[in-house]
C-alpha positions in Angstrom: -40.4 52.8 92.2 -40.9 53.6 95.8 -42.9 50.7 97.5 -44.1 53.2 100.1 -46.1 55.1 97.5 -47.9 52.1 96.0 -50.4 49.4 96.9 -49.4 46.0 95.7 -52.4 44.0 94.4 -53.3 40.5 93.3 -56.4 39.1 91.7 -57.1 35.3 91.9 -59.4 33.7 89.4 -61.9 32.8 92.1 -62.1 36.4 93.4 -62.9 38.0 90.0 -66.3 39.7 89.9 -67.5 39.8 86.3 -70.1 42.4 85.3 -72.7 42.1 82.5 -71.2 42.7 79.1 -72.0 45.9 77.2 -72.1 45.7 73.4 -70.6 49.2 72.9 -67.3 48.1 74.5 -64.8 45.7 73.2 -61.2 44.6 73.9 -58.6 43.4 71.4 -55.4 41.4 72.2 -52.3 42.9 70.5 -48.8 41.5 70.7 -45.6 41.1 68.6 -47.5 38.9 66.1 -50.3 41.3 65.2 -49.4 44.8 66.3 -49.0 46.0 62.7 -52.7 45.4 62.2 -53.4 47.9 65.0 -50.7 50.5 64.3 -53.2 53.4 63.9 -55.1 52.5 67.1 -51.8 52.2 69.1 -50.6 55.5 67.8 -54.0 57.0 68.6 -53.7 55.9 72.2 -50.1 57.2 72.5 -51.5 60.6 71.3 -54.4 60.4 73.8 -52.0 59.6 76.6 -49.8 62.6 75.7 -52.8 64.8 75.4 -54.5 63.7 78.6 -51.3 63.6 80.7 -49.1 66.4 79.4 -46.9 66.4 82.6 -46.0 62.7 82.4 -42.3 62.8 81.4 -42.1 59.0 80.9 -45.3 58.7 78.8 -44.8 55.9 76.3 -44.0 56.8 72.7 -44.8 54.5 69.7 -41.2 53.4 69.8 -41.6 52.4 73.4 -44.7 50.5 72.5 -42.7 48.5 69.9 -40.0 47.8 72.5 -42.7 46.5 74.9 -44.0 44.0 72.2 -40.4 42.9 71.5 -40.0 42.2 75.2 -42.9 39.7 75.3 -45.5 42.2 76.6 -49.0 42.5 75.1 -51.7 45.1 75.1 -55.4 44.9 75.4 -56.8 47.7 73.4 -60.1 49.1 74.7 -62.8 50.4 72.3 -66.0 52.3 72.7 -68.3 52.1 69.6 -65.4 50.7 67.6 -63.2 53.7 68.5 -60.0 52.9 70.4 -60.0 55.0 73.5 -57.5 53.2 75.8 -55.3 50.3 76.6 -53.9 47.9 79.2 -50.5 46.1 79.3 -49.6 42.6 80.5 -46.4 40.5 80.6 -45.5 37.1 82.0 -43.0 38.6 84.5 -42.9 41.7 86.6 -41.6 44.4 84.3 -42.6 47.9 85.5 -42.0 49.4 82.1 -43.2 46.2 80.3 -39.6 45.9 78.9 -37.1 45.3 81.7 -37.4 42.3 84.0 -37.7 43.0 87.7 -39.0 39.7 89.1 -39.9 36.3 87.6 -43.4 34.9 88.0 -44.8 31.3 87.8 -46.3 30.1 84.5 -49.9 30.7 85.6 -49.2 34.3 86.8 -49.3 37.6 84.9 -48.2 41.1 85.7 -50.3 43.8 84.3 -51.6 47.3 84.4 -50.7 50.5 82.6 -54.5 51.0 82.3 -55.5 54.0 80.5 -58.9 55.3 79.2 -58.9 58.8 77.7 -61.0 61.4 79.4 -60.7 63.7 76.3 -63.0 61.6 74.2 -66.8 61.3 74.3 -67.5 58.1 76.2 -69.8 56.8 79.1 -68.8 57.5 82.7 -68.4 53.7 83.3 -65.8 53.3 80.6 -62.9 53.2 83.0 -64.6 50.6 85.2 -65.5 48.4 82.2 -62.0 48.7 80.9 -60.7 47.1 84.1 -63.4 44.5 84.2 -62.9 43.4 80.6 -59.2 43.3 81.1 -59.4 41.0 84.1 -62.1 39.0 82.4 -59.9 38.5 79.4 -56.8 37.5 81.4 -58.6 35.3 83.9 -61.0 33.6 81.5 -59.4 33.6 78.1 -55.8 32.6 79.0 -54.0 30.1 81.1 -53.3 32.7 83.8 -55.2 32.4 87.1 -53.3 35.0 89.1 -52.8 38.6 88.2 -50.4 41.0 89.9 -50.1 44.7 89.7 -49.8 47.9 91.7 -51.7 51.1 92.2 -50.3 54.5 93.2 -51.7 55.7 96.5 -52.8 58.9 94.9 -54.9 57.1 92.2 -58.2 56.8 94.2 -60.2 55.9 91.1 -57.9 53.0 90.1 -57.9 51.8 93.7 -61.7 51.8 93.7 -62.2 50.0 90.4 -59.6 47.4 91.3 -61.4 46.5 94.5 -64.8 46.5 92.7 -63.4 43.8 90.5 -62.3 41.5 93.3 -58.6 42.6 93.6 -57.0 42.4 97.0 -54.0 43.9 98.6 -51.1 41.5 98.4 -47.4 42.2 98.9 -45.4 40.2 96.2 -42.5 42.5 95.2 -39.1 41.5 96.3 
């Protein structure tokens, strides 16, 4: 990773901006303990990633998803009308690939990202925004984490916008 091509970000619990819930969206926590219950949904998102981003050489395969779970990472699957259309990833330390340790974090801190909502499925225009908002809401309000770290590529203007709409701030944390 080239630090000159990314924006390092942090969200503190007190900076989070929750938005009203929408019943047609839901988010489900998946980890090493329950991933088998969501195998079809995980494989669907892998397929959507490869379909939507055909030029991404390092797009995760289902085997990589399993390695992520074995490495203490978890996923938040994103659903529209009970159809899985995306995911997010989190891990208690900075692991850019959600497998290999780059930097240790404190107990109350989480590294996350890998946000994806398919554009090739029928869904509302606000799906990407709500995916981020629900992800942050889950991590900030349903876990013991109160600080979230991640990064956004400079070219990804949509991700930059929705991060800032949710209360994220620029913060250099990478060693």
